[in-house]
C-alpha positions in Angstrom: 32.1 -7.9 43.1 29.9 -10.6 44.6 26.6 -11.4 42.8 24.5 -10.0 45.6 26.5 -6.8 45.8 26.5 -6.6 42.0 22.7 -6.9 41.9 22.3 -4.3 44.7 24.6 -1.9 42.9 22.6 -2.4 39.7 19.3 -1.8 41.5 20.7 1.4 43.0 22.0 2.6 39.6 18.5 1.9 38.1 16.7 3.7 40.9 19.0 6.7 40.5 18.4 6.7 36.8 14.6 6.7 37.0 14.1 10.2 38.5 16.6 11.5 36.0 14.5 10.1 33.1 11.4 11.6 34.6 13.1 15.0 34.9 13.8 14.8 31.1 10.1 15.5 30.5 9.0 19.2 30.5 7.2 20.5 33.6 4.1 22.5 32.8 3.7 23.6 36.4 0.1 22.7 36.8 -1.1 24.2 33.5 -4.6 23.5 32.5 -4.9 21.8 29.1 -8.3 22.2 27.4 -8.9 18.9 25.6 -11.8 18.1 23.3 -13.3 14.9 21.9 -16.7 13.6 20.6 -17.5 10.6 22.8 -18.6 8.6 19.8 -15.7 6.4 18.7 -15.5 3.2 20.7 -13.1 2.3 22.2 -11.1 5.4 21.8 -13.6 7.8 23.3 -17.2 7.1 24.3 -19.7 7.5 27.2 -19.6 4.7 29.8 -23.0 3.0 29.3 -23.2 2.6 33.1 -22.3 6.1 34.3 -22.3 8.3 31.2 -18.8 9.4 32.0 -16.4 9.8 29.1 -13.9 7.0 28.9 -11.6 5.2 26.4 -8.1 4.8 25.1 -7.7 8.5 24.3 -9.0 9.7 27.6 -6.5 7.5 29.4 -3.7 8.6 27.1 -4.3 12.3 27.5 -4.7 12.0 31.3 -1.4 10.2 31.5 0.3 12.7 29.3 -0.9 15.5 31.6 0.2 13.6 34.7 3.7 13.1 33.3 4.0 16.8 32.3 2.6 18.1 35.7 -0.5 19.5 34.0 -4.3 19.2 34.5 -6.9 18.3 31.9 -10.2 20.2 31.3 -12.3 17.8 29.2 -14.8 19.2 26.6 -17.2 17.7 24.0 -17.9 18.9 20.5 -19.2 17.5 17.2 -16.6 16.1 14.8 -17.5 18.5 12.0 -16.4 21.5 14.1 -13.6 20.0 16.1 -10.6 20.8 13.8 -11.7 24.4 13.4 -12.3 24.8 17.1 -8.7 23.6 17.8 -7.3 25.6 14.9 -8.7 28.9 16.4 -7.5 28.1 19.9 -10.9 27.3 21.5 -9.3 24.1 22.7 -5.6 23.2 23.1 -5.8 19.6 21.9 -8.3 17.4 20.2 -8.7 13.7 19.5 -11.2 11.4 17.8 -9.1 8.8 16.0 -8.0 11.7 13.7 -5.9 10.5 10.7 -2.8 12.5 10.0 -3.0 13.9 6.4 -1.7 16.9 4.4 -5.1 18.6 4.2 -5.5 18.6 8.0 -1.8 19.5 8.5 -2.6 22.8 6.7 -5.1 23.6 9.4 -3.7 22.3 12.7 -0.5 20.8 14.1 -0.3 17.1 14.9 1.4 15.2 17.6 3.6 12.2 16.6 1.4 9.2 15.7 0.0 7.4 18.7 -1.6 4.5 16.7 -1.5 3.0 13.3 -4.7 1.3 12.2 -6.1 -0.3 9.1 -9.7 0.1 8.0 -12.0 -2.9 7.7 -15.5 -3.5 6.3 -17.9 -4.0 9.2 -21.1 -5.8 8.3 -24.0 -7.6 10.1 -23.1 -11.0 11.4 -25.6 -12.7 9.0 -24.4 -10.9 5.9 -23.6 -13.2 3.0 -23.7 -10.9 0.0 -20.4 -9.1 0.8 -17.0 -10.8 0.6 -14.9 -7.8 0.0 -14.8 -4.3 -1.6 -15.2 -5.7 -5.1 -18.4 -7.6 -4.4 -19.7 -4.6 -2.5 -19.0 -2.2 -5.4 -20.6 -4.6 -7.9 -24.0 -4.8 -6.1 -25.7 -1.4 -6.6 -28.3 -2.1 -3.9 -25.7 -2.1 -1.1 -25.3 1.0 1.0 -22.4 2.4 3.1 -22.9 4.4 6.3 -20.3 7.1 6.9 -19.7 10.4 8.7 -18.9 13.2 6.4 -15.4 14.5 6.3 -13.8 11.5 8.0 -11.1 9.2 6.7 -13.7 6.4 6.6 -15.9 8.5 4.3 -13.0 9.2 1.8 -12.0 5.5 1.9 -15.6 4.6 1.0 -15.6 7.1 -1.9 -12.1 6.4 -3.4 -11.2 2.9 -2.2 -14.6 1.1 -2.5 -16.8 3.1 -4.9 -16.2 5.3 -8.0 -14.6 8.4 -6.6 -17.8 10.4 -6.6 -18.3 12.1 -3.2 -22.0 12.6 -4.0 -22.5 8.9 -4.7 -26.1 8.1 -3.5 -24.9 4.7 -2.1 -23.1 6.6 0.7 -25.5 7.5 3.5 -24.2 10.2 5.8 -24.7 10.4 9.5 -23.9 13.1 12.1 -21.8 10.8 14.2 -19.8 7.6 13.7 -21.9 5.8 16.3 -25.1 6.7 14.4 -23.7 5.0 11.3 -23.0 1.8 13.3 -26.6 1.9 14.7 -27.9 2.2 11.1 -25.9 -0.8 10.2 -27.3 -2.8 13.1 -30.9 -1.7 12.1 -30.4 -2.7 8.5 -30.6 0.8 7.1 -27.1 0.5 5.6 -25.1 -2.7 4.7 -21.5 -1.8 5.6 -19.5 0.7 7.6 -15.7 1.2 7.2 -13.8 1.5 10.4 -10.3 1.3 11.8 -9.1 -1.8 13.5 -9.4 -0.2 17.0 -13.1 0.4 16.6 -13.7 -3.0 15.0 -12.3 -4.6 18.0 -14.4 -2.5 20.3 -17.7 -3.0 18.5 -17.3 -6.7 17.8 -16.1 -7.2 21.4 -19.1 -5.5 22.8 -21.5 -7.1 20.2 -20.0 -10.5 19.2 -23.2 -11.9 17.7 -24.2 -8.7 15.9 -21.2 -7.7 13.7 -18.3 -9.2 11.7 -15.7 -8.1 9.2 -15.3 -9.3 5.6 -12.5 -9.0 3.1 -9.1 -7.5 3.5 -8.1 -4.2 5.0 -8.9 -1.1 3.0 -6.1 1.4 3.5 -4.1 2.2 6.6 -4.2 5.3 8.9 -1.9 6.9 11.4 -3.7 8.7 14.3 -2.4 11.8 16.0 -3.7 14.4 18.5 -4.4 17.8 16.9 -3.1 21.0 18.4 -3.5 24.7 17.7 -0.9 25.8 15.0 2.4 26.7 16.6 1.3 25.3 20.0 4.0 25.1 22.6 2.3 21.9 23.8 3.5 19.9 20.7 7.0 19.0 21.9 6.0 18.3 25.5 3.1 16.0 24.3 5.5 14.2 21.9 8.0 13.7 24.7 5.4 12.3 27.0 4.1 10.0 24.2 7.6 8.7 23.6 8.1 7.9 27.3 4.7 6.1 27.4 5.8 4.0 24.4 9.2 3.3 25.9 8.0 2.1 29.3 5.1 0.0 28.1 2.2 2.3 29.1 0.8 2.4 25.5 0.9 -1.4 25.3 -1.1 -1.5 28.5 -3.7 0.8 27.0 -4.0 -1.4 24.0 -4.5 -4.4 26.2 -7.0 -2.7 28.4 -9.2 -1.2 25.7 -9.0 -3.6 22.8 -9.1 -6.9 24.8 -9.9 -6.6 28.5 -12.7 -4.0 28.2 -14.3 -5.9 25.3 -14.2 -9.2 27.2 -15.9 -7.5 30.2 -18.9 -6.4 28.2 
């Protein structure tokens, strides 16, 4: 076969294969998926400072999943401390907030396959010189950590940085993750533990305000949470797999961890 004809034949075969691959995904026939997040976890989910509209990595991912499954998304907001219970009882179909997959949560809700693996880092003010890592932080009894109760960052602060006491007075609790970062900026606490995704978002948006110190403290896999026994789990996983395979996830990482930060 001539090169041109061979190329044409290959293109036709590829074109024929693409619809077939798309048909491999379940069709939800316009079903409405009730999604919930907190809008306080830059750059995964947060309010656009210009419009107030909810935006971020997780918004784009769920909207794309729905598109590929022929479904629609109804977005809702709730506080972190009630999100898992609200999804567990079926108030919402799927929830997201950079939620680490662990056994305790698996006992309450179903998880999608992991969509992101992220290490936790120590975020401090840009001028901070007392903290070089978790050892120097632990040794200085005057230093405070800001955290949101019940989160992976809170437990990392307790068990990876301090003495394992969940009531340690050096941990100052805040209602939202964003509030702990604002407390760090204001000097009310001295360090906040956060995953790599959020580190990139906050430092990108505030390059002269924050920095990280020391090595990573632990590693987390994030997953979407679903009502136990949900019939959405397999379709969501199938859509996620297709998004990883065709580069859509890589595009989201580039958009929210690099391009968005650079634009601020």
